[in-house]
C-alpha positions as CSV (number, residue, x, y, z in Angstrom):
1,X,114.6,101.1,85.0
2,X,117.1,101.8,87.5
3,X,114.9,102.0,90.4
4,X,117.7,101.9,93.4
5,X,115.1,102.2,96.2
6,X,113.3,99.0,95.4
7,X,113.9,95.6,97.4
8,X,112.4,93.4,100.3
9,X,110.2,95.2,103.0
10,X,112.3,95.5,106.1
11,X,110.2,93.9,108.6
12,X,109.3,95.2,111.9
13,X,111.3,93.7,115.1
14,X,108.9,92.5,117.9
15,X,108.6,95.1,120.3
16,X,109.7,97.8,118.4
17,X,107.5,101.2,118.8
18,X,106.1,103.0,115.6
19,X,104.8,106.4,115.2
20,X,101.4,106.6,113.3
21,X,99.4,109.1,111.8
22,X,99.0,111.6,113.7
23,X,99.6,110.9,117.3
24,X,99.5,107.4,118.0
25,X,101.7,104.7,119.1
26,X,101.8,101.0,117.5
27,X,103.7,98.6,119.9
28,X,104.0,95.0,118.2
29,X,103.8,91.9,121.3
30,X,106.8,89.8,121.1
31,X,104.6,86.9,119.5
32,X,104.2,89.2,116.9
33,X,100.3,88.1,116.6
34,X,98.6,91.2,117.7
35,X,99.6,94.8,118.1
36,X,98.5,97.3,120.8
37,X,97.6,100.5,119.8
38,X,96.8,104.1,121.3
39,X,95.7,107.3,119.9
40,X,95.2,110.4,121.7
41,X,91.2,110.7,122.4
42,X,90.8,106.9,121.9
43,X,91.2,104.0,124.3
44,X,93.8,101.4,124.0
45,X,93.2,98.5,122.1
46,X,94.7,95.9,119.9
47,X,94.5,95.2,116.2
48,X,96.0,91.9,114.1
49,X,99.2,92.4,113.0
50,X,98.7,92.2,109.5
51,X,97.5,95.8,109.9
52,X,99.3,98.2,107.5
53,X,98.4,101.4,109.1
54,X,96.0,103.3,111.4
55,X,94.2,106.4,110.1
56,X,92.8,109.1,112.3
57,X,92.9,112.9,111.4
58,X,91.3,114.2,114.5
59,X,89.9,112.2,117.8
60,X,86.2,113.3,116.7
61,X,86.8,111.4,112.7
62,X,86.4,108.0,112.7
63,X,89.4,105.8,113.5
64,X,90.3,103.4,110.4
65,X,92.3,100.4,111.0
66,X,93.6,99.4,107.5
67,X,94.3,95.7,106.7
68,X,95.6,93.8,103.7
69,X,91.8,92.3,103.6
70,X,89.8,95.6,104.0
71,X,89.3,98.1,106.8
72,X,87.5,98.6,109.8
73,X,86.0,101.6,110.9
74,X,85.6,102.4,114.5
75,X,83.4,105.5,115.3
76,X,84.3,107.9,118.3
77,X,85.1,105.4,121.4
78,X,88.2,104.0,119.8
79,X,88.9,100.0,119.6
80,X,86.6,99.1,122.4
81,X,83.5,99.5,120.2
82,X,82.6,97.0,117.6
83,X,83.7,98.3,113.9
84,X,81.8,98.6,110.7
85,X,83.9,96.3,108.4
86,X,84.4,96.7,104.5
87,X,86.5,93.8,102.7
88,X,88.2,94.7,99.9
89,X,88.1,92.8,96.4
90,X,91.4,93.3,96.4
91,X,94.6,93.9,98.4
92,X,94.6,97.3,100.2
93,X,97.5,99.3,99.8
94,X,96.2,102.6,101.6
95,X,93.6,104.8,102.8
96,X,92.6,108.2,103.5
97,X,89.5,110.0,105.5
98,X,87.4,112.7,104.2
99,X,84.1,114.3,104.8
100,X,82.6,112.1,102.8
101,X,83.9,108.8,104.1
102,X,87.0,106.8,103.8
103,X,88.9,106.6,100.4
104,X,90.4,102.9,99.9
105,X,93.7,102.3,97.5
106,X,93.2,98.7,96.2
107,X,95.3,96.5,93.7
108,X,92.7,94.5,91.8
109,X,93.9,92.2,88.3
110,X,97.0,94.3,88.2
111,X,95.4,97.9,88.3
112,X,95.1,100.6,91.4
113,X,91.4,101.1,92.2
114,X,90.1,104.1,94.4
115,X,86.8,103.3,96.7
116,X,84.8,105.9,98.4
117,X,83.4,103.7,101.7
118,X,81.1,105.6,103.1
119,X,80.8,105.4,107.4
120,X,78.3,102.5,107.0
121,X,80.7,100.3,105.3
122,X,78.8,100.8,101.6
123,X,80.7,101.6,98.3
124,X,79.8,105.2,97.2
125,X,82.2,105.5,94.4
126,X,84.8,103.0,92.6
127,X,87.4,104.7,90.1
128,X,89.9,102.4,88.5
129,X,93.3,104.7,87.9
130,X,93.1,105.0,83.9
131,X,92.7,102.7,81.0
132,X,89.2,104.1,79.9
133,X,89.3,105.5,76.2
134,X,91.4,108.1,76.0
135,X,93.4,107.9,78.8
136,X,96.8,106.4,80.3
137,X,97.3,103.4,82.7
138,X,98.7,104.9,85.7
139,X,99.0,104.4,89.4
140,X,98.4,106.0,92.6
141,X,101.9,107.3,94.4
142,X,100.3,108.7,97.3
143,X,96.9,109.7,99.2
144,X,96.5,112.5,101.8
145,X,93.3,114.4,103.4
146,X,93.4,118.0,104.0
147,X,90.3,120.0,105.5
148,X,88.3,117.2,104.7
149,X,89.3,116.7,100.7
150,X,91.2,113.5,99.8
151,X,94.0,114.2,97.2
152,X,95.6,111.6,94.9
153,X,99.0,111.7,93.5
154,X,98.5,110.0,89.9
155,X,101.3,109.2,87.6
156,X,102.5,106.6,84.8
157,X,105.6,105.5,82.7
158,X,105.7,109.1,80.9
159,X,103.3,110.9,82.9
160,X,105.1,112.9,85.9
161,X,103.3,112.6,88.9
162,X,100.0,115.3,89.2
163,X,97.9,115.8,92.4
164,X,94.1,115.3,91.6
165,X,91.2,115.8,94.2
166,X,89.1,112.8,94.6
167,X,86.9,111.9,92.7
168,X,88.8,113.2,89.7
169,X,87.2,113.2,86.2
170,X,90.2,111.7,84.4
171,X,93.7,110.3,84.4
172,X,96.1,112.4,82.5
173,X,97.4,111.0,79.1
174,X,100.8,111.4,77.7
175,X,100.7,113.5,74.3
176,X,102.1,111.3,71.3
177,X,102.1,108.0,73.8
178,X,99.5,105.4,74.3
179,X,99.4,103.1,77.7
180,X,97.6,99.7,77.3
181,X,97.6,96.3,78.8
182,X,98.5,93.2,77.1
183,X,97.9,89.5,78.4
184,X,100.5,86.5,77.9
185,X,99.2,82.9,78.6
186,X,102.1,80.5,80.3
187,X,102.6,76.7,79.1
188,X,100.9,76.0,82.9
189,X,97.6,78.4,82.5
190,X,98.7,81.4,83.9
191,X,98.0,84.5,82.5
192,X,101.0,87.5,82.8
193,X,99.8,90.7,82.1
194,X,102.2,93.5,80.7
195,X,101.6,97.4,80.9
196,X,103.2,98.8,77.5
197,X,103.8,102.3,76.9
198,X,104.5,103.1,73.3
199,X,104.2,105.8,70.6
200,X,100.5,106.3,69.8
201,X,99.6,105.3,66.3
202,X,102.7,104.0,65.0
203,X,102.9,99.8,65.3
204,X,106.1,99.5,64.4
205,X,108.3,97.7,66.6
206,X,110.5,100.0,68.9
207,X,113.3,99.5,71.3
208,X,112.2,98.2,74.4
209,X,112.8,98.6,78.3
210,X,111.1,95.7,79.8
211,X,111.2,96.1,83.7
212,X,110.3,93.2,86.1
213,X,110.0,92.5,89.9
214,X,108.0,89.8,90.9
215,X,108.2,89.5,94.4
216,X,107.5,89.7,98.1
217,X,103.9,90.4,97.4
218,X,104.7,93.9,95.8
219,X,102.6,95.0,93.2
220,X,104.4,96.6,89.9
221,X,102.5,99.4,88.8
222,X,103.9,101.9,86.0
223,X,105.7,105.0,87.8
224,X,107.1,108.0,86.3
225,X,111.0,107.2,86.2
226,X,113.2,110.2,84.7
227,X,115.0,107.2,82.7
228,X,111.9,106.0,81.2
229,X,110.9,109.4,80.2
230,X,114.2,109.9,78.3
231,X,113.7,106.9,76.5
232,X,110.0,107.4,75.4
233,X,110.7,110.8,74.1
234,X,113.6,109.1,72.1
235,X,111.0,106.9,70.3
236,X,111.5,104.0,72.5
237,X,108.8,101.8,74.4
238,X,108.5,100.6,77.7
239,X,106.9,98.1,79.6
240,X,106.1,96.2,82.9
241,X,105.6,92.6,83.7
242,X,103.1,91.9,86.3
243,X,104.7,88.2,86.8
244,X,104.1,85.6,89.7
245,X,105.7,86.4,93.2
246,X,104.1,90.0,92.7
247,X,101.2,91.7,94.4
248,X,99.0,92.0,91.6
249,X,96.4,89.5,92.3
250,X,95.3,87.1,95.0
251,X,97.6,85.3,97.6
252,X,97.9,82.6,95.4
253,X,99.5,84.2,92.9
254,X,101.8,85.5,95.2
255,X,103.0,82.1,96.8
256,X,103.1,80.7,92.9
257,X,106.1,83.0,92.9
258,X,107.7,82.3,96.2
259,X,110.8,80.2,97.3
260,X,111.7,77.4,94.8
261,X,108.2,79.0,92.7
262,X,110.8,81.4,91.9
263,X,111.7,79.7,88.9
264,X,107.9,80.3,87.7
265,X,108.5,84.3,88.1
266,X,111.5,84.1,86.0
267,X,110.0,82.0,83.2
268,X,107.1,84.3,83.2
269,X,109.3,87.3,81.9
270,X,110.4,85.3,79.0
271,X,106.6,84.6,78.4
272,X,106.1,88.3,78.5
273,X,109.2,89.3,76.5
274,X,108.0,86.7,73.6
275,X,104.3,88.3,73.9
276,X,105.7,91.6,73.2
277,X,107.6,90.5,70.1
278,X,104.3,88.4,68.9
279,X,102.6,91.8,69.5
280,X,105.1,93.6,67.4
281,X,106.1,96.1,70.1
282,X,109.6,95.3,69.7
283,X,111.9,92.2,68.9
284,X,114.3,90.2,70.6
285,X,117.2,92.2,69.1
286,X,115.9,95.3,70.5
287,X,114.8,94.2,74.1
288,X,116.1,95.1,77.4
289,X,115.3,93.3,80.3
290,X,115.6,95.3,83.3
291,X,115.0,94.8,87.2
292,X,115.8,96.2,90.7
293,X,117.0,94.5,93.7
294,X,114.9,91.2,93.9
295,X,113.8,92.4,90.0
296,X,117.1,92.4,89.0
297,X,117.9,88.5,90.2
298,X,114.7,87.7,87.8
299,X,116.2,89.5,84.8
300,X,119.4,88.4,84.8
301,X,118.4,84.8,85.5
302,X,115.8,85.1,82.3
303,X,118.8,86.4,80.1
304,X,120.6,83.1,81.0
305,X,117.4,80.4,80.9
306,X,116.2,82.0,77.9
307,X,119.1,83.9,75.8
308,X,116.5,84.5,72.9
309,X,114.1,86.9,74.1
310,X,116.4,89.9,75.0
311,X,119.2,91.8,73.8
312,X,120.7,92.8,77.2
313,X,119.5,93.0,80.8
314,X,120.4,95.2,83.5
315,X,120.7,94.4,87.0
316,X,120.5,97.4,89.7
317,X,121.5,96.6,93.6
318,X,120.8,92.9,92.9
319,X,121.8,89.9,95.2
320,X,122.7,87.9,92.3
321,X,124.5,85.0,94.4
322,X,121.7,83.0,96.0
323,X,123.9,80.1,96.8
324,X,125.4,82.9,99.2
325,X,122.2,84.7,99.8
326,X,123.1,84.9,103.6
327,X,125.8,86.8,102.7
328,X,123.8,90.1,102.2
329,X,123.2,92.4,105.4
330,X,119.6,90.9,105.0
331,X,119.7,87.9,103.1
332,X,118.8,85.9,106.1
333,X,115.0,87.6,105.6
334,X,115.3,86.5,102.0
335,X,115.0,82.9,102.3
336,X,111.4,82.3,102.4
337,X,111.1,84.4,99.2
338,X,114.0,82.9,97.3
339,X,114.5,79.6,98.3
340,X,116.8,78.2,101.0
341,X,120.0,77.4,99.2
342,X,121.1,75.1,102.1
343,X,117.8,73.2,101.7
344,X,116.8,73.2,98.2
345,X,120.2,74.0,96.5
346,X,119.4,72.2,93.4
347,X,116.3,73.9,92.9
348,X,117.3,77.2,93.9
349,X,120.4,76.7,91.5
350,X,118.0,76.6,88.4
351,X,117.2,80.6,88.8
352,X,120.5,81.6,90.7
353,X,121.9,84.0,88.2
354,X,125.4,83.1,89.8
355,X,125.3,79.5,88.9
356,X,123.7,79.8,85.8
357,X,126.5,82.2,84.8
358,X,128.7,79.3,85.8
359,X,127.3,77.0,83.2
360,X,127.0,79.9,80.6
361,X,128.2,78.9,77.3
362,X,127.6,81.9,75.2
363,X,127.9,81.8,71.2
364,X,129.7,84.7,69.8
365,X,127.1,87.2,68.7
366,X,124.0,85.5,69.9
367,X,123.9,86.0,73.8
368,X,122.5,88.7,75.5
369,X,124.6,91.4,77.0
370,X,124.8,92.1,80.7
371,X,125.1,95.4,83.0
372,X,125.3,94.8,87.0
373,X,124.7,97.8,88.4
374,X,126.1,98.0,92.1
375,X,125.6,100.5,94.7
376,X,128.5,101.7,97.1
377,X,126.7,102.6,99.9
378,X,123.7,99.6,99.5
379,X,123.1,98.3,103.4
380,X,120.7,95.1,102.1
381,X,123.0,93.6,99.0
382,X,126.6,92.6,99.6
383,X,129.1,94.9,97.0
384,X,130.9,91.9,96.0
385,X,127.8,89.8,94.4
386,X,127.6,91.7,91.0
387,X,131.5,91.8,90.7
388,X,131.5,88.2,91.3
389,X,128.6,87.3,88.9
390,X,130.5,89.5,86.1
391,X,133.8,88.1,86.1
392,X,132.4,84.6,85.7
393,X,130.6,85.9,82.8
394,X,133.5,87.4,81.4
395,X,135.5,84.1,81.9
396,X,132.9,82.2,79.9
397,X,133.5,85.0,77.1
398,X,130.0,87.1,77.3
399,X,129.5,90.7,77.1
400,X,129.1,91.9,80.9
401,X,130.3,94.8,82.5
402,X,129.9,96.0,86.3
403,X,129.5,99.7,87.6
404,X,129.8,100.9,90.8
405,X,127.7,104.0,91.5
406,X,129.4,105.8,94.4
407,X,127.3,107.7,97.0
408,X,124.4,105.6,96.3
409,X,122.2,102.9,98.3
410,X,119.3,101.0,98.5
411,X,116.6,103.5,99.2
412,X,116.6,107.5,98.8
413,X,119.7,108.8,96.9
414,X,120.8,112.3,95.9
415,X,119.9,114.0,92.4
416,X,123.7,113.3,91.6
417,X,123.7,109.6,92.0
418,X,120.6,108.9,90.4
419,X,121.8,110.6,87.6
420,X,125.1,108.6,87.4
421,X,122.7,105.8,87.6
422,X,120.4,106.7,85.0
423,X,123.2,108.0,82.6
424,X,125.0,104.5,83.0
425,X,121.7,102.8,82.5
426,X,120.6,104.1,79.3
427,X,124.0,104.4,77.7
428,X,124.0,100.6,78.1
429,X,120.8,100.1,76.6
430,X,121.2,102.1,73.7
431,X,124.4,100.1,72.9
432,X,122.9,97.0,72.9
433,X,119.8,97.7,70.9
434,X,121.9,99.5,68.0
435,X,124.1,96.1,68.0
436,X,123.7,94.3,64.4
437,X,121.1,91.9,64.3
438,X,122.4,88.6,66.3
439,X,122.8,85.0,64.8
440,X,120.0,82.5,66.2
441,X,121.6,80.8,69.8
């Protein structure tokens, strides 16, 4: 789906001062190993640099240091006192302090889970976000607290965000749709999970948008998108492939799709597409691979390496020329994630969309179609990469097009820009799934 705001984390330069909630200052030391923290009402102290946030409603409330691996609860007295530690069963992505304790958001086995941790560090309540009978699999868009109550913003593929007070009884389901999770085994034994939303009670294959990200340890979870809702309202299905390189599982899952392991990420997407065909969700002629930023690289490379799995691919704001990775404004920060084209050029070329396009020899009526969406005000991805990729494909005789969206960038965008992006995306997807069946490649 055309999420123009996805992409690599920006990172924090050493020595940069950051405001934290509600009145503290976090400063990274030049060595980047530890951070200095001060909060009004609390003494000065240090926290490890892997800290993702520090939460404190008031100086009287517990100060909570949130890490990827768990949380530290400091009573009044601040960081100088020994904390109560709580270790997460998955990866922590946020926390909020309420009267009953700290509600911690984790990702466990490709799902969002909320846990209420009391001041002694014990679990009081756990709640997976959806998936019970009669519920949609959803995700948490935000956590916040007010007057001692913790509120959770819950959303899904076709479920607009809704705020609920924790603990909530049920996750909202979308009338007429069913969201479930499938699992597909890869040749090397990995298990790729796929979140699917399709019309309920109707097993017929549907036109399918299969989205992917697969990098920087970021979990791919179902979130509401107007384009997705438009597609499902017309009877289509949507799916999300949780491939290696993402943050849906442990650190080994992330490392397996990092660097030159990105080839596994690309091939995992092909495994997911074939599994959805085998399950009767869609067919290769009815499947469109989609990805934004890094996900666009994965989707485009998958369509070129495995042209039998999809009818088309949409890559939005994607650095599609990995041999020129450093040409992008932030490309020098992405070398570890994509692999270094200077040191591992032959390996990177196996999943570099532009390199694959140069070797592409499409058979008429058999190859997938390509749409590269570029953003005119993109500050992360070089504007010429998408156009160059499409030019090479066209030279080989492929169905390929490039559309530049004005007043759009790699982040927050105006409603007009997002509408233009969505129209281009959906028009292409509708065209390719409406074509006559392709001949066997």
